[in-house]
MARZA-390181 format. One record per residue: residue number from 1; residue in three letters; chain; x, y, z of N, C-alpha, C in turn. Coordinates in nm, 2 decimals. Example, Ala and Ser with C-alpha at 12.3 -4.5 7.8 and 13.67 -1.06 7.14 Angstrom:
REC  selo  nudren  kevo     n.X     n.Y     n.Z    ca.X    ca.Y    ca.Z     c.X     c.Y     c.Z
REC     1     ala     A    1.32   -0.57    0.78    1.23   -0.45    0.78    1.32   -0.33    0.78
REC     2     ser     A    1.28   -0.22    0.71    1.37   -0.11    0.71    1.29    0.00    0.79
***
This chain:
REC  selo  nudren  kevo     n.X     n.Y     n.Z    ca.X    ca.Y    ca.Z     c.X     c.Y     c.Z
REC     1     met     A   -7.42    2.24  -12.15   -7.34    2.19  -12.06   -7.23    2.26  -12.17
REC     2     ser     A   -7.09    2.25  -12.14   -6.96    2.27  -12.22   -6.94    2.19  -12.29
REC     3     arg     A   -6.86    2.23  -12.46   -6.85    2.14  -12.52   -6.71    2.08  -12.52
REC     4     gln     A   -6.61    2.17  -12.42   -6.49    2.09  -12.37   -6.51    2.03  -12.28
REC     5     val     A   -6.63    1.98  -12.20   -6.61    1.89  -12.09   -6.72    1.81  -12.10
REC     6     pro     A   -6.69    1.72  -12.08   -6.81    1.62  -12.08   -6.93    1.61  -11.95
REC     7     glu     A   -7.04    1.59  -12.03   -7.11    1.58  -11.89   -7.10    1.51  -11.76
REC     8     trp     A   -7.07    1.39  -11.83   -7.03    1.25  -11.71   -6.90    1.33  -11.62
REC     9     ala     A   -6.75    1.42  -11.72   -6.70    1.44  -11.65   -6.71    1.55  -11.52
REC    10     gln     A   -6.79    1.65  -11.56   -6.84    1.76  -11.52   -6.91    1.70  -11.41
REC    11     glu     A   -7.01    1.58  -11.38   -7.07    1.48  -11.27   -7.03    1.44  -11.20
REC    12     phe     A   -6.86    1.39  -11.28   -6.76    1.31  -11.18   -6.68    1.42  -11.07
REC    13     leu     A   -6.65    1.52  -11.10   -6.56    1.62  -11.04   -6.67    1.69  -10.98
REC    14     glu     A   -6.77    1.70  -10.94   -6.86    1.79  -10.91   -6.91    1.69  -10.77
REC    15     glu     A   -6.91    1.53  -10.77   -6.94    1.45  -10.66   -6.85    1.44  -10.59
REC    16     asn     A   -6.70    1.42  -10.62   -6.61    1.36  -10.57   -6.51    1.52  -10.53
REC    17     cys     A   -6.57    1.63  -10.51   -6.48    1.74  -10.52   -6.45    1.74  -10.35
REC    18     asn     A   -6.47    1.66  -10.23   -6.42    1.70  -10.14   -6.34    1.57  -10.06
REC    19     tyr     A   -6.29    1.47  -10.19   -6.25    1.41  -10.18   -6.08    1.41  -10.16
REC    20     asp     A   -5.99    1.32  -10.14   -5.90    1.33  -10.09   -5.80    1.28  -10.19
REC    21     ser     A   -5.72    1.30  -10.25   -5.57    1.25  -10.39   -5.61    1.11  -10.39
REC    22     ser     A   -5.57    1.01  -10.26   -5.57    0.86  -10.28   -5.71    0.84  -10.31
REC    23     ser     A   -5.82    0.90  -10.22   -5.95    0.86  -10.32   -6.02    0.88  -10.42
REC    24     ile     A   -5.95    0.97  -10.49   -5.96    1.01  -10.63   -5.88    0.92  -10.70
REC    25     leu     A   -5.79    0.87  -10.66   -5.70    0.74  -10.72   -5.75    0.67  -10.75
REC    26     glu     A   -5.80    0.62  -10.66   -5.89    0.49  -10.61   -6.01    0.50  -10.70
REC    27     leu     A   -6.06    0.59  -10.73   -6.22    0.58  -10.80   -6.18    0.55  -10.96
REC    28     ile     A   -6.04    0.61  -11.01   -6.04    0.62  -11.14   -5.89    0.50  -11.18
REC    29     arg     A   -5.86    0.42  -11.07   -5.78    0.31  -11.11   -5.79    0.22  -11.23
REC    30     asn     A   -5.93    0.22  -11.22   -5.96    0.09  -11.34   -6.04    0.20  -11.47
REC    31     phe     A   -6.02    0.35  -11.48   -6.05    0.38  -11.61   -5.94    0.35  -11.73
REC    32     asp     A   -5.99    0.37  -11.81   -5.87    0.35  -11.94   -5.79    0.45  -11.93
REC    33     ile     A   -5.74    0.45  -12.01   -5.61    0.57  -12.04   -5.70    0.71  -12.12
REC    34     lys     A   -5.78    0.62  -12.22   -5.88    0.79  -12.29   -5.96    0.82  -12.19
REC    35     lys     A   -5.99    0.78  -12.12   -6.11    0.81  -12.03   -6.03    0.91  -11.89
REC    36     lys     A   -5.94    0.86  -11.87   -5.85    0.92  -11.81   -5.81    1.06  -11.85
REC    37     thr     A   -5.74    1.07  -11.95   -5.70    1.17  -12.02   -5.83    1.25  -12.07
REC    38     met     A   -5.95    1.23  -12.08   -6.03    1.29  -12.09   -6.07    1.35  -11.97
REC    39     leu     A   -6.06    1.31  -11.86   -6.09    1.35  -11.76   -6.00    1.45  -11.66
REC    40     lys     A   -5.86    1.43  -11.70   -5.73    1.55  -11.68   -5.78    1.66  -11.75
REC    41     asn     A   -5.81    1.68  -11.91   -5.84    1.77  -11.97   -5.97    1.83  -11.95
REC    42     gly     A   -6.05    1.74  -11.95   -6.20    1.85  -11.89   -6.20    1.90  -11.75
REC    43     ala     A   -6.09    1.86  -11.68   -6.06    1.95  -11.57   -5.99    2.08  -11.53
REC    44     ile     A   -5.92    2.04  -11.65   -5.84    2.18  -11.67   -5.90    2.29  -11.80
REC    45     ala     A   -5.98    2.19  -11.84   -6.09    2.33  -11.90   -6.20    2.37  -11.80
REC    46     val     A   -6.19    2.33  -11.70   -6.31    2.41  -11.60   -6.26    2.55  -11.59
REC    47     leu     A   -6.12    2.47  -11.49   -6.04    2.58  -11.44   -6.01    2.71  -11.56
REC    48     ala     A   -6.01    2.69  -11.71   -5.98    2.75  -11.76   -6.13    2.86  -11.88
REC    49     thr     A   -6.21    2.80  -11.79   -6.34    2.80  -11.89   -6.43    2.90  -11.72
REC    50     lys     A   -6.47    3.03  -11.79   -6.51    3.13  -11.67   -6.63    3.11  -11.60
REC    51     his     A   -6.77    3.08  -11.63   -6.85    3.02  -11.64   -6.84    2.90  -11.51
REC    52     leu     A   -6.79    2.80  -11.57   -6.80    2.69  -11.48   -6.69    2.71  -11.37
REC    53     lys     A   -6.56    2.75  -11.38   -6.53    2.79  -11.26   -6.57    2.85  -11.15
REC    54     arg     A   -6.72    2.92  -11.17   -6.77    3.00  -11.08   -6.86    2.90  -10.97
REC    55     asn     A   -6.85    2.77  -11.06   -6.95    2.67  -10.99   -6.85    2.60  -10.88
REC    56     glu     A   -6.82    2.62  -10.75   -6.74    2.55  -10.63   -6.74    2.49  -10.61
REC    57     gln     A   -6.82    2.39  -10.68   -6.79    2.20  -10.67   -6.70    2.11  -10.79
REC    58     leu     A   -6.79    2.18  -10.89   -6.68    2.21  -10.98   -6.54    2.23  -10.99
REC    59     arg     A   -6.54    2.33  -10.92   -6.38    2.40  -10.96   -6.32    2.30  -10.85
REC    60     asn     A   -6.34    2.30  -10.74   -6.30    2.21  -10.62   -6.24    2.06  -10.66
REC    61     gly     A   -6.34    2.02  -10.77   -6.32    1.88  -10.77   -6.22    1.89  -10.92
REC    62     ala     A   -6.21    1.97  -10.98   -6.11    1.99  -11.06   -5.99    2.03  -11.06
REC    63     ile     A   -5.99    2.09  -10.93   -5.81    2.10  -10.89   -5.79    2.00  -10.80
REC    64     arg     A   -5.90    1.93  -10.71   -5.81    1.80  -10.67   -5.78    1.68  -10.79
REC    65     leu     A   -5.86    1.69  -10.91   -5.83    1.61  -10.98   -5.66    1.62  -11.06
REC    66     ile     A   -5.64    1.72  -11.05   -5.54    1.78  -11.15   -5.43    1.78  -11.05
REC    67     val     A   -5.43    1.77  -10.88   -5.34    1.74  -10.79   -5.30    1.61  -10.78
REC    68     ala     A   -5.43    1.51  -10.77   -5.45    1.35  -10.78   -5.34    1.29  -10.92
REC    69     ser     A   -5.37    1.40  -11.00   -5.33    1.33  -11.13   -5.16    1.36  -11.12
REC    70     leu     A   -5.10    1.40  -11.04   -4.96    1.43  -11.05   -4.87    1.30  -11.07
REC    71     pro     A   -4.77    1.29  -11.11   -4.70    1.41  -11.23   -4.73    1.44  -11.31
REC    72     glu     A   -4.83    1.38  -11.41   -4.91    1.43  -11.57   -4.94    1.53  -11.56
REC    73     thr     A   -5.00    1.60  -11.47   -5.03    1.70  -11.46   -4.97    1.84  -11.39
REC    74     phe     A   -4.84    1.85  -11.36   -4.72    1.92  -11.30   -4.79    2.06  -11.38
REC    75     thr     A   -4.75    2.05  -11.52   -4.76    2.19  -11.56   -4.88    2.27  -11.57
REC    76     ala     A   -5.00    2.22  -11.57   -5.13    2.26  -11.53   -5.09    2.28  -11.38
REC    77     leu     A   -5.06    2.19  -11.29   -5.07    2.28  -11.18   -4.97    2.41  -11.14
REC    78     glu     A   -4.88    2.42  -11.24   -4.77    2.53  -11.22   -4.89    2.64  -11.27
REC    79     asp     A   -4.90    2.60  -11.40   -5.02    2.73  -11.41   -5.12    2.78  -11.34
REC    80     leu     A   -5.17    2.72  -11.27   -5.28    2.75  -11.19   -5.22    2.83  -11.08
REC    81     leu     A   -5.13    2.77  -11.00   -5.07    2.87  -10.88   -5.01    3.00  -10.95
REC    82     phe     A   -4.92    3.02  -11.06   -4.91    3.13  -11.09   -4.99    3.20  -11.19
REC    83     asp     A   -5.14    3.21  -11.16   -5.24    3.28  -11.23   -5.32    3.35  -11.14
REC    84     ser     A   -5.30    3.47  -11.12   -5.33    3.56  -11.03   -5.44    3.64  -11.09
REC    85     ser     A   -5.50    3.63  -11.22   -5.58    3.71  -11.32   -5.73    3.67  -11.26
REC    86     ser     A   -5.80    3.57  -11.22   -5.90    3.56  -11.17   -5.96    3.57  -11.01
REC    87     pro     A   -6.06    3.63  -11.01   -6.09    3.69  -10.86   -6.07    3.55  -10.76
REC    88     leu     A   -6.12    3.43  -10.84   -6.14    3.32  -10.71   -5.95    3.27  -10.72
REC    89     trp     A   -5.89    3.32  -10.77   -5.76    3.25  -10.78   -5.71    3.22  -10.66
REC    90     tyr     A   -5.73    3.26  -10.58   -5.65    3.23  -10.41   -5.74    3.10  -10.36
REC    91     glu     A   -5.86    3.09  -10.39   -5.93    2.97  -10.36   -5.91    2.85  -10.44
REC    92     val     A   -5.85    2.88  -10.55   -5.78    2.81  -10.61   -5.66    2.76  -10.58
REC    93     his     A   -5.59    2.83  -10.49   -5.45    2.79  -10.44   -5.43    2.74  -10.34
REC    94     phe     A   -5.52    2.79  -10.24   -5.56    2.72  -10.16   -5.58    2.55  -10.13
REC    95     ile     A   -5.69    2.55  -10.19   -5.73    2.38  -10.25   -5.61    2.33  -10.28
REC    96     ala     A   -5.53    2.33  -10.39   -5.43    2.29  -10.45   -5.35    2.26  -10.33
REC    97     phe     A   -5.31    2.36  -10.24   -5.24    2.32  -10.13   -5.27    2.20  -10.06
REC    98     asn     A   -5.38    2.27  -10.05   -5.48    2.16   -9.92   -5.48    1.98   -9.95
REC    99     ser     A   -5.46    2.00  -10.09   -5.49    1.87  -10.19   -5.34    1.77  -10.20
REC   100     leu     A   -5.26    1.86  -10.15   -5.09    1.78  -10.20   -5.08    1.67  -10.08
REC   101     glu     A   -5.06    1.54  -10.16   -5.07    1.42  -10.08   -4.91    1.37  -10.08
REC   102     arg     A   -4.80    1.43  -10.03   -4.68    1.35  -10.04   -4.63    1.20  -10.06
REC   103     ser     A   -4.76    1.15  -10.00   -4.75    0.96  -10.03   -4.76    0.92  -10.15
REC   104     asn     A   -4.83    1.01  -10.26   -4.87    0.98  -10.37   -4.78    0.99  -10.44
REC   105     leu     A   -4.69    1.06  -10.44   -4.52    1.11  -10.49   -4.39    1.00  -10.51
REC   106     ser     A   -4.32    1.00  -10.61   -4.21    0.96  -10.61   -4.09    1.07  -10.53
REC   107     thr     A   -4.00    1.03  -10.50   -3.92    1.12  -10.41   -3.87    1.24  -10.52
REC   108     thr     A   -3.84    1.24  -10.63   -3.84    1.31  -10.75   -3.91    1.39  -10.77
REC   109     asp     A   -4.07    1.34  -10.76   -4.20    1.47  -10.83   -4.22    1.52  -10.68
REC   110     gln     A   -4.17    1.47  -10.54   -4.17    1.53  -10.44   -4.10    1.67  -10.45
REC   111     gln     A   -3.98    1.63  -10.47   -3.91    1.74  -10.47   -3.92    1.85  -10.60
REC   112     gln     A   -4.01    1.83  -10.70   -4.06    1.93  -10.78   -4.16    2.00  -10.73
REC   113     val     A   -4.24    1.96  -10.68   -4.39    2.02  -10.61   -4.29    2.10  -10.49
REC   114     val     A   -4.22    2.03  -10.42   -4.15    2.15  -10.30   -4.09    2.24  -10.35
REC   115     ala     A   -4.02    2.28  -10.48   -3.94    2.32  -10.51   -4.09    2.46  -10.56
REC   116     leu     A   -4.16    2.40  -10.64   -4.24    2.50  -10.67   -4.38    2.55  -10.56
REC   117     val     A   -4.34    2.51  -10.41   -4.43    2.58  -10.33   -4.34    2.71  -10.31
REC   118     glu     A   -4.20    2.66  -10.27   -4.08    2.79  -10.28   -4.09    2.88  -10.34
REC   119     arg     A   -4.11    2.85  -10.48   -4.12    2.97  -10.59   -4.23    3.03  -10.55
REC   120     tyr     A   -4.37    2.98  -10.52   -4.47    3.02  -10.51   -4.46    3.16  -10.38
REC   121     leu     A   -4.40    3.09  -10.31   -4.41    3.17  -10.18   -4.32    3.26  -10.16
REC   122     val     A   -4.18    3.26  -10.26   -4.10    3.41  -10.28   -4.19    3.49  -10.37
REC   123     asn     A   -4.27    3.43  -10.42   -4.37    3.58  -10.54   -4.50    3.62  -10.49
REC   124     ala     A   -4.51    3.52  -10.36   -4.70    3.55  -10.32   -4.67    3.71  -10.29
REC   125     lys     A   -4.78    3.76  -10.33   -4.83    3.91  -10.33   -4.91    3.94  -10.20
REC   126     ser     A   -5.02    3.85  -10.18   -5.07    3.87  -10.16   -5.14    3.74  -10.05
REC   127     arg     A   -5.19    3.83   -9.95   -5.34    3.71   -9.84   -5.38    3.65   -9.84
REC   128     ala     A   -5.49    3.69  -10.00   -5.60    3.69  -10.00   -5.64    3.51  -10.01
REC   129     gly     A   -5.72    3.46   -9.95   -5.75    3.35   -9.91   -5.68    3.25   -9.83
REC   130     phe     A   -5.58    3.28   -9.75   -5.48    3.19   -9.66   -5.39    3.11   -9.78
REC   131     ala     A   -5.38    3.17   -9.91   -5.31    3.07   -9.97   -5.16    3.05   -9.94
REC   132     ala     A   -5.11    3.18   -9.92   -4.99    3.17   -9.87   -4.94    3.10   -9.76
REC   133     trp     A   -5.07    3.14   -9.65   -5.08    3.08   -9.54   -5.08    2.97   -9.54
REC   134     lys     A   -5.14    2.88   -9.66   -5.15    2.73   -9.65   -5.04    2.66   -9.70
REC   135     ala     A   -4.96    2.74   -9.80   -4.86    2.67   -9.85   -4.72    2.67   -9.78
REC   136     gly     A   -4.69    2.80   -9.64   -4.60    2.76   -9.55   -4.66    2.66   -9.48
REC   137     asp     A   -4.82    2.68   -9.43   -4.84    2.54   -9.36   -4.81    2.43   -9.36
REC   138     met     A   -4.81    2.39   -9.53   -4.80    2.23   -9.57   -4.61    2.23   -9.58
REC   139     leu     A   -4.58    2.30   -9.60   -4.43    2.27   -9.58   -4.38    2.26   -9.47
REC   140     gly     A   -4.44    2.30   -9.32   -4.38    2.32   -9.19   -4.46    2.15   -9.11
REC   141     asp     A   -4.62    2.18   -9.14   -4.66    2.03   -9.12   -4.71    1.93   -9.18
REC   142     glu     A   -4.75    1.92   -9.28   -4.81    1.77   -9.37   -4.69    1.77   -9.44
REC   143     trp     A   -4.60    1.85   -9.49   -4.49    1.77   -9.60   -4.32    1.80   -9.47
REC   144     tyr     A   -4.37    1.80   -9.36   -4.28    1.86   -9.30   -4.15    1.73   -9.33
REC   145     ala     A   -4.03    1.84   -9.35   -3.90    1.71   -9.35   -3.77    1.79   -9.33
REC   146     pro     A   -3.69    1.78   -9.32   -3.54    1.87   -9.28   -3.53    1.97   -9.41
REC   147     glu     A   -3.57    1.89   -9.51   -3.53    2.01   -9.66   -3.68    2.10   -9.66
REC   148     thr     A   -3.73    2.05   -9.62   -3.90    2.15   -9.58   -3.84    2.29   -9.51
REC   149     val     A   -3.80    2.26   -9.42   -3.77    2.34   -9.28   -3.62    2.45   -9.32
REC   150     gln     A   -3.54    2.40   -9.39   -3.44    2.46   -9.48   -3.48    2.59   -9.54
REC   151     ile     A   -3.63    2.53   -9.62   -3.68    2.61   -9.72   -3.76    2.71   -9.69
REC   152     leu     A   -3.82    2.68   -9.58   -3.89    2.77   -9.48   -3.78    2.88   -9.44
REC   153     glu     A   -3.67    2.85   -9.37   -3.58    2.94   -9.33   -3.53    2.98   -9.43
REC   154     arg     A   -3.49    2.97   -9.56   -3.45    3.04   -9.68   -3.56    3.14   -9.70
REC   155     leu     A   -3.67    3.14   -9.69   -3.75    3.24   -9.75   -3.78    3.36   -9.68
REC   156     leu     A   -3.71    3.32   -9.50   -3.79    3.45   -9.42   -3.66    3.57   -9.49
REC   157     ser     A   -3.59    3.50   -9.62   -3.49    3.64   -9.65   -3.51    3.65   -9.78
REC   158     ser     A   -3.55    3.52   -9.85   -3.57    3.55  -10.01   -3.73    3.57  -10.04
REC   159     ala     A   -3.83    3.55   -9.98   -3.96    3.61  -10.00   -3.97    3.75  -10.02
REC   160     arg     A   -4.05    3.74  -10.12   -4.03    3.92  -10.16   -4.15    4.03  -10.13
REC   161     tyr     A   -4.24    3.96  -10.05   -4.33    3.98   -9.99   -4.42    3.97   -9.85
REC   162     val     A   -4.48    4.07   -9.82   -4.52    4.03   -9.65   -4.55    3.88   -9.63
REC   163     ala     A   -4.68    3.89   -9.78   -4.75    3.73   -9.76   -4.63    3.62   -9.76
REC   164     gly     A   -4.56    3.62   -9.82   -4.47    3.48   -9.88   -4.40    3.48   -9.73
REC   165     arg     A   -4.29    3.57   -9.67   -4.26    3.59   -9.55   -4.32    3.52   -9.41
REC   166     asn     A   -4.48    3.58   -9.39   -4.53    3.54   -9.28   -4.60    3.42   -9.32
REC   167     gly     A   -4.62    3.34   -9.46   -4.63    3.17   -9.46   -4.56    3.10   -9.43
REC   168     ala     A   -4.40    3.18   -9.45   -4.31    3.09   -9.35   -4.31    3.08   -9.23
REC   169     leu     A   -4.34    3.22   -9.22   -4.33    3.21   -9.05   -4.44    3.09   -9.00
REC   170     his     A   -4.56    3.10   -9.06   -4.67    3.00   -9.01   -4.61    2.86   -9.01
REC   171     gly     A   -4.49    2.83   -9.16   -4.45    2.69   -9.15   -4.36    2.66   -9.00
REC   172     leu     A   -4.30    2.79   -9.03   -4.17    2.71   -8.87   -4.24    2.72   -8.74
REC   173     gln     A   -4.37    2.77   -8.76   -4.42    2.79   -8.63   -4.44    2.61   -8.58
REC   174     his     A   -4.53    2.54   -8.72   -4.53    2.37   -8.70   -4.41    2.32   -8.68
REC   175     ala     A   -4.30    2.36   -8.78   -4.21    2.28   -8.78   -4.12    2.28   -8.63
REC   176     leu     A   -4.14    2.42   -8.57   -4.04    2.40   -8.43   -4.13    2.29   -8.30
REC   177     asn     A   -4.23    2.24   -8.37   -4.27    2.14   -8.27   -4.25    1.96   -8.29
REC   178     glu     A   -4.13    2.00   -8.42   -4.09    1.86   -8.43   -3.94    1.88   -8.45
REC   179     val     A   -3.86    1.94   -8.44   -3.75    1.94   -8.47   -3.67    1.95   -8.35
REC   180     lys     A   -3.56    1.87   -8.31   -3.47    1.85   -8.18   -3.44    1.99   -8.12
REC   181     pro     A   -3.45    1.97   -8.04   -3.43    2.06   -7.92   -3.32    2.18   -7.94
REC   182     ser     A   -3.18    2.12   -8.02   -3.04    2.19   -8.09   -3.11    2.29   -8.20
REC   183     glu     A   -3.17    2.20   -8.27   -3.24    2.30   -8.38   -3.36    2.37   -8.36
REC   184     lys     A   -3.42    2.36   -8.30   -3.53    2.47   -8.21   -3.46    2.60   -8.19
REC   185     lys     A   -3.33    2.54   -8.14   -3.28    2.67   -8.01   -3.19    2.80   -8.16
REC   186     arg     A   -3.16    2.72   -8.25   -3.14    2.79   -8.35   -3.19    2.84   -8.45
REC   187     leu     A   -3.30    2.76   -8.46   -3.45    2.83   -8.57   -3.53    2.95   -8.46
REC   188     leu     A   -3.54    2.96   -8.37   -3.56    3.05   -8.28   -3.48    3.18   -8.30
REC   189     ser     A   -3.35    3.13   -8.28   -3.25    3.27   -8.34   -3.26    3.34   -8.43
REC   190     val     A   -3.29    3.22   -8.53   -3.32    3.33   -8.67   -3.45    3.40   -8.66
REC   191     val     A   -3.58    3.32   -8.60   -3.70    3.39   -8.60   -3.68    3.52   -8.55
REC   192     arg     A   -3.59    3.49   -8.43   -3.55    3.65   -8.36   -3.49    3.75   -8.46
REC   193     lys     A   -3.40    3.70   -8.52   -3.35    3.82   -8.64   -3.44    3.89   -8.71
REC   194     val     A   -3.53    3.79   -8.75   -3.65    3.87   -8.82   -3.71    3.95   -8.74
REC   195     ala     A   -3.79    3.90   -8.65   -3.87    4.00   -8.55   -3.79    4.12   -8.49
REC   196     ser     A   -3.62    4.14   -8.51   -3.55    4.27   -8.48   -3.49    4.32   -8.62
REC   197     asp     A   -3.53    4.29   -8.76   -3.46    4.34   -8.89   -3.53    4.33   -9.00
REC   198     asp     A   -3.68    4.26   -9.00   -3.77    4.24   -9.12   -3.78    4.38   -9.17
REC   199     pro     A   -3.79    4.43   -9.31   -3.83    4.58   -9.31   -3.97    4.56   -9.28
REC   200     ser     A   -4.05    4.50   -9.27   -4.22    4.47   -9.25   -4.25    4.50   -9.12
REC   201     ala     A   -4.28    4.60   -9.04   -4.38    4.58   -8.92   -4.46    4.46   -8.90
REC   202     glu     A   -4.51    4.42   -8.99   -4.65    4.33   -9.01   -4.53    4.19   -9.00
REC   203     val     A   -4.44    4.17   -9.05   -4.39    4.05   -9.07   -4.25    4.02   -8.87
REC   204     arg     A   -4.22    4.15   -8.85   -4.15    4.19   -8.73   -4.27    4.18   -8.60
REC   205     asp     A   -4.41    4.17   -8.60   -4.48    4.13   -8.50   -4.53    4.03   -8.55
REC   206     tyr     A   -4.52    3.94   -8.62   -4.51    3.79   -8.67   -4.43    3.72   -8.59
REC   207     ala     A   -4.32    3.74   -8.66   -4.18    3.65   -8.58   -4.20    3.68   -8.43
REC   208     thr     A   -4.24    3.81   -8.34   -4.24    3.83   -8.20   -4.36    3.71   -8.16
REC   209     tyr     A   -4.43    3.72   -8.23   -4.53    3.60   -8.19   -4.51    3.52   -8.20
REC   210     thr     A   -4.42    3.45   -8.30   -4.42    3.32   -8.31   -4.27    3.28   -8.17
REC   211     leu     A   -4.21    3.40   -8.18   -4.13    3.34   -8.02   -4.19    3.34   -7.93
REC   212     thr     A   -4.29    3.35   -7.93   -4.35    3.42   -7.78   -4.44    3.24   -7.71
REC   213     lys     A   -4.49    3.21   -7.87   -4.54    3.07   -7.83   -4.48    2.97   -7.82
REC   214     gly     A   -4.36    2.99   -7.97   -4.22    2.89   -7.96   -4.33    2.74   -8.09
REC   215     gly     A   -4.42    2.79   -8.16   -4.48    2.64   -8.24   -4.59    2.68   -8.26
REC   216     cys     A   -4.65    2.60   -8.38   -4.83    2.61   -8.41   -4.90    2.62   -8.28
REC   217     tyr     A   -4.99    2.69   -8.18   -5.01    2.64   -8.12   -5.15    2.52   -8.12
REC   218     lys     A   -5.20    2.51   -8.22   -5.32    2.40   -8.26   -5.21    2.29   -8.26
REC   219     lys     A   -5.12    2.25   -8.35   -5.06    2.16   -8.38   -4.96    2.11   -8.21
REC   220     ser     A   -4.95    2.19   -8.10   -4.92    2.19   -7.99   -5.02    2.10   -7.90
REC   221     leu     A   -5.17    2.15   -7.92   -5.28    2.06   -7.86   -5.29    1.96   -7.89
REC   222     arg     A   -5.31    1.90   -8.02   -5.31    1.79   -8.11   -5.22    1.72   -7.99
REC   223     arg     A   -5.08    1.72   -8.01   -4.96    1.66   -7.92   -5.00    1.61   -7.78
REC   224     arg     A   -5.09    1.70   -7.74   -5.08    1.69   -7.56   -5.13    1.54   -7.53
***
């Protein structure tokens, strides 16, 4: 076993690798400060240790623990999201976005997370592992709010690469199912401009696809 990560911490992370943030917080609620600190540091160490990071359950448990421990672990989350050096980076990013729960954070902390996700999509180069797709999905669906819609709209021009702009378009597909009719009309006009003006044929095609269905198909089915 790694000297950096106590055996009990590794077992905890593996056993709870599929738990959501609220469930993890409940599990560690009665831990003393020292034990919580050891667990957080252990999770960070797992993701920095090559042979431990290869263990999918351990890796996912570490990511979920880091997300559940926000805002104390914000720097660790930021480091994870802007590290693309590992072959597993895209899986790490996807699980991180999938684990974020708005209800567990204060308004200030929510704003910090949303700003981080926007920065991620501005710089996202790869579509690997659907990480950029999930980041847009999060802003347009699970974390939907007027401010996240503004971010998604902004990303249509500010995202430097195809992956980020397509991620934003996917987020808008969800948001189009939530906004008022007048706002929907305006957003469709914005997407229409992307469909004609974006420098990437792939993004133009995805914008056209968004215009055709006018919202996320799966979300529409759930609302019937």
